[in-house]
Backbone as CSV, one residue per row, in Angstrom:
resi,resn,N_x,N_y,N_z,CA_x,CA_y,CA_z,C_x,C_y,C_z
1,MET,15.734,-4.929,0.717,14.570,-5.795,0.765,14.082,-6.055,-0.658
2,GLU,13.763,-7.285,-0.951,13.297,-7.667,-2.290,11.919,-7.072,-2.576
3,ARG,11.681,-6.718,-3.836,10.378,-6.158,-4.216,9.254,-7.147,-3.887
4,ALA,9.499,-8.435,-4.086,8.467,-9.446,-3.821,8.056,-9.436,-2.346
5,GLU,9.032,-9.257,-1.460,8.718,-9.213,-0.028,7.941,-7.942,0.308
6,ILE,8.372,-6.828,-0.269,7.653,-5.569,-0.050,6.216,-5.724,-0.536
7,ARG,6.050,-6.289,-1.735,4.717,-6.456,-2.314,3.833,-7.324,-1.415
8,GLU,4.394,-8.404,-0.913,3.638,-9.310,-0.041,3.138,-8.569,1.201
9,ARG,4.003,-7.775,1.777,3.644,-7.044,2.994,2.672,-5.909,2.689
10,VAL,2.829,-5.258,1.528,1.878,-4.223,1.100,0.493,-4.854,0.935
11,CYS,0.443,-5.998,0.280,-0.839,-6.681,0.062,-1.478,-7.099,1.377
12,LYS,-0.654,-7.495,2.353,-1.176,-7.873,3.664,-1.881,-6.685,4.314
13,VAL,-1.249,-5.523,4.257,-1.842,-4.312,4.848,-3.122,-3.941,4.103
14,ILE,-3.076,-3.958,2.771,-4.270,-3.632,1.973,-5.399,-4.592,2.318
15,SER,-5.074,-5.863,2.428,-6.066,-6.880,2.747,-6.729,-6.602,4.099
16,GLN,-5.916,-6.246,5.083,-6.441,-5.979,6.432,-7.313,-4.725,6.457
17,VAL,-6.857,-3.659,5.808,-7.570,-2.380,5.871,-8.832,-2.397,5.009
18,LEU,-8.713,-2.943,3.800,-9.830,-2.884,2.852,-10.677,-4.151,2.834
19,LYS,-10.285,-5.142,3.633,-11.041,-6.405,3.716,-11.190,-7.087,2.352
20,VAL,-10.062,-7.158,1.629,-10.049,-7.888,0.363,-9.048,-9.024,0.473
21,ASP,-9.255,-10.067,-0.297,-8.363,-11.224,-0.295,-7.022,-10.819,-0.903
22,ALA,-5.943,-10.998,-0.143,-4.613,-10.607,-0.616,-4.262,-11.290,-1.935
23,GLY,-4.770,-12.494,-2.145,-4.490,-13.226,-3.375,-5.142,-12.623,-4.603
24,GLN,-6.113,-11.754,-4.394,-6.820,-11.117,-5.508,-6.221,-9.763,-5.889
25,ILE,-5.259,-9.297,-5.111,-4.693,-7.964,-5.340,-3.624,-8.034,-6.426
26,ARG,-3.751,-7.162,-7.421,-2.798,-7.098,-8.538,-2.088,-5.745,-8.535
27,ASP,-0.863,-5.723,-9.065,-0.087,-4.479,-9.112,-0.828,-3.358,-9.829
28,GLU,-1.596,-3.715,-10.857,-2.258,-2.677,-11.656,-3.548,-2.170,-11.028
29,HIS,-4.016,-2.798,-9.959,-5.237,-2.340,-9.290,-5.027,-0.959,-8.671
30,THR,-6.017,-0.096,-8.870,-5.975,1.191,-8.181,-6.589,1.007,-6.803
31,LEU,-6.038,1.720,-5.845,-6.490,1.568,-4.467,-7.932,2.044,-4.306
32,VAL,-8.312,3.075,-5.044,-9.656,3.631,-4.897,-10.651,2.931,-5.817
33,ALA,-10.424,3.005,-7.132,-11.422,2.489,-8.080,-11.557,0.965,-8.018
34,ASP,-10.435,0.249,-8.012,-10.495,-1.213,-8.055,-10.703,-1.848,-6.686
35,LEU,-10.067,-1.289,-5.667,-10.099,-1.922,-4.347,-11.030,-1.218,-3.367
36,GLY,-11.586,-0.085,-3.767,-12.629,0.558,-2.976,-12.190,1.378,-1.784
37,ALA,-10.935,1.822,-1.772,-10.475,2.639,-0.642,-11.173,3.988,-0.647
38,GLU,-11.667,4.388,0.515,-12.225,5.717,0.678,-11.151,6.582,1.321
39,SER,-11.388,7.883,1.387,-10.337,8.789,1.862,-9.843,8.426,3.262
40,VAL,-10.750,8.045,4.142,-10.332,7.657,5.501,-9.460,6.410,5.432
41,GLN,-9.824,5.472,4.562,-9.039,4.242,4.435,-7.670,4.509,3.805
42,ALA,-7.571,5.529,2.960,-6.269,5.877,2.395,-5.306,6.281,3.515
43,ILE,-5.821,7.016,4.482,-5.001,7.399,5.638,-4.642,6.151,6.457
44,GLU,-5.621,5.260,6.635,-5.371,4.012,7.366,-4.313,3.162,6.657
45,LEU,-4.390,3.123,5.323,-3.386,2.366,4.556,-2.000,2.950,4.784
46,MET,-1.888,4.270,4.699,-0.594,4.907,4.890,-0.045,4.589,6.278
47,ALA,-0.902,4.699,7.289,-0.472,4.386,8.657,-0.074,2.913,8.765
48,GLY,-0.832,2.045,8.100,-0.524,0.616,8.113,0.812,0.307,7.471
49,PHE,1.091,0.983,6.341,2.378,0.777,5.668,3.522,1.278,6.542
50,GLU,3.324,2.435,7.180,4.376,2.978,8.044,4.670,2.029,9.202
51,GLU,3.620,1.471,9.779,3.799,0.545,10.893,4.441,-0.761,10.423
52,GLU,3.951,-1.304,9.313,4.453,-2.581,8.788,5.940,-2.514,8.461
53,PHE,6.358,-1.369,7.882,7.742,-1.254,7.424,8.609,-0.409,8.353
54,ASP,8.012,0.111,9.437,8.731,0.960,10.384,9.403,2.125,9.665
55,ILE,8.588,2.860,8.897,9.077,3.999,8.130,8.147,5.187,8.363
56,GLU,8.598,6.368,7.951,7.732,7.547,7.912,7.739,8.053,6.489
57,MET,6.545,8.175,5.913,6.422,8.602,4.525,5.927,10.037,4.462
58,ASP,6.270,10.719,3.388,5.726,12.041,3.125,4.237,11.871,2.815
59,GLU,3.382,12.504,3.605,1.945,12.268,3.494,1.393,12.633,2.117
60,ASP,1.778,13.797,1.602,1.252,14.225,0.298,1.686,13.270,-0.804
61,GLU,2.962,12.897,-0.788,3.461,11.951,-1.798,2.767,10.602,-1.662
62,ALA,2.617,10.125,-0.439,2.004,8.820,-0.205,0.551,8.798,-0.671
63,LEU,-0.179,9.866,-0.400,-1.587,9.912,-0.782,-1.765,10.085,-2.292
64,ALA,-0.706,10.484,-2.988,-0.772,10.615,-4.448,-0.594,9.271,-5.151
65,VAL,-0.136,8.258,-4.420,0.062,6.930,-4.996,-1.304,6.328,-5.336
66,GLN,-1.448,5.860,-6.578,-2.756,5.410,-7.048,-2.912,3.896,-7.137
67,THR,-1.831,3.189,-7.453,-1.946,1.751,-7.697,-1.144,0.948,-6.686
68,VAL,-1.441,-0.338,-6.629,-0.717,-1.242,-5.730,0.765,-1.277,-6.108
69,GLY,1.047,-1.422,-7.400,2.440,-1.464,-7.856,3.193,-0.194,-7.515
70,ALA,2.530,0.950,-7.667,3.163,2.226,-7.323,3.434,2.302,-5.825
71,ALA,2.530,1.744,-5.022,2.737,1.723,-3.569,3.954,0.876,-3.219
72,VAL,4.088,-0.253,-3.881,5.241,-1.135,-3.644,6.537,-0.397,-3.990
73,ASP,6.557,0.251,-5.156,7.755,0.983,-5.581,8.048,2.161,-4.645
74,PHE,6.994,2.865,-4.235,7.142,4.021,-3.357,7.736,3.598,-2.019
75,ILE,7.200,2.539,-1.441,7.701,2.052,-0.148,9.115,1.518,-0.317
76,GLY,9.405,0.937,-1.468,10.748,0.431,-1.744,11.815,1.497,-1.618
77,LYS,11.458,2.754,-1.921,12.416,3.861,-1.799,12.774,4.130,-0.347
78,TYR,11.862,3.781,0.551,12.072,4.048,1.976,12.796,2.912,2.696
79,VAL,12.673,1.686,2.188,13.215,0.557,2.940,14.566,0.064,2.439
80,ASP,15.007,0.540,1.297,16.302,0.063,0.783,17.473,0.702,1.480
């Protein structure tokens, strides 16, 4: 799967969970500081990514991901 497609789908999930415009999401944005994710929403994001990509991620590793770009790269390891 192309990184651009993964990124698009990651942004879709972030947009739905955090109620932000997908067009405003940048790779360098942090999920917490820039996009306002709270701890409960971090779990929702992880569940959303797992559902969107039909994958199971390591919870500790997934919750350590800080930025949108890192999330795209992290999920890329699971879908290739």
